[in-house]
C-alpha positions in Angstrom: -1.8 -35.0 11.6 0.6 -34.1 14.4 2.8 -31.1 14.5 5.0 -29.4 17.1 4.5 -26.1 18.9 7.7 -24.1 18.7 9.0 -20.9 20.3 9.0 -17.8 18.1 10.4 -14.8 20.0 8.3 -14.5 23.2 5.4 -16.4 21.6 4.6 -19.9 20.5 4.2 -20.7 16.9 2.5 -23.5 14.9 3.2 -24.3 11.3 0.2 -24.9 9.1 0.7 -27.6 6.6 0.4 -26.4 3.0 -2.4 -28.9 2.2 -4.5 -27.5 5.1 -3.9 -23.9 4.0 -4.9 -24.7 0.4 -8.0 -26.5 1.7 -9.3 -23.4 3.3 -7.8 -21.0 0.8 -5.4 -19.4 3.3 -2.5 -17.4 1.9 0.6 -15.9 3.4 0.1 -12.6 5.4 -3.7 -13.1 5.5 -5.5 -12.2 8.6 -7.1 -14.9 10.6 -9.4 -15.0 13.7 -8.2 -17.1 16.5 -10.5 -18.1 19.3 -11.0 -20.8 22.0 -14.1 -22.9 22.0 -14.7 -25.8 24.5 -10.9 -26.0 25.2 -9.9 -26.0 21.6 -8.1 -23.4 19.5 -10.0 -22.4 16.4 -8.3 -20.6 13.6 -10.6 -19.1 10.9 -9.7 -17.2 7.8 -11.1 -13.6 7.7 -12.8 -13.0 4.4 -11.5 -9.8 2.8 -14.1 -7.5 1.2 -13.5 -7.0 -2.5 -14.3 -3.5 -3.8 -15.4 -2.6 -7.3 -14.0 0.4 -9.0 -17.4 2.1 -8.7 -17.3 1.6 -4.9 -13.8 3.0 -4.6 -14.6 6.1 -6.8 -17.7 6.9 -4.6 -15.1 8.1 -2.0 -13.6 10.7 -4.4 -14.9 14.2 -4.0 -13.8 17.8 -4.8 -12.4 18.0 -1.2 -10.0 15.0 -1.4 -9.1 15.2 -5.1 -5.5 16.4 -5.5 -3.7 17.8 -8.5 -0.7 16.4 -10.3 2.5 16.0 -8.3 5.9 16.9 -9.9 8.5 14.3 -8.8 11.3 16.0 -10.7 13.4 15.1 -13.7 14.2 11.5 -14.6 16.9 10.0 -12.4 17.6 6.8 -14.4 16.2 5.2 -17.6 12.6 6.3 -17.0 10.7 7.3 -20.1 8.5 10.4 -19.5 
């Protein structure tokens, strides 16, 4: 498949066809690693670590646990 490199601000941009993105499970706003190997540009998705609730709660301690925060009276049709 051929595509065209285009100017995007002071950089150059390349559009990735949807079929290619789906094939490697690449989504909008995901981080990728870009490198050069043997004169070729390689774009690789960066796998995001998924955390379990247990892993996240391990970071909670008496020192970083906060109390309730009063945001004031309802300003619209909120139900409190």
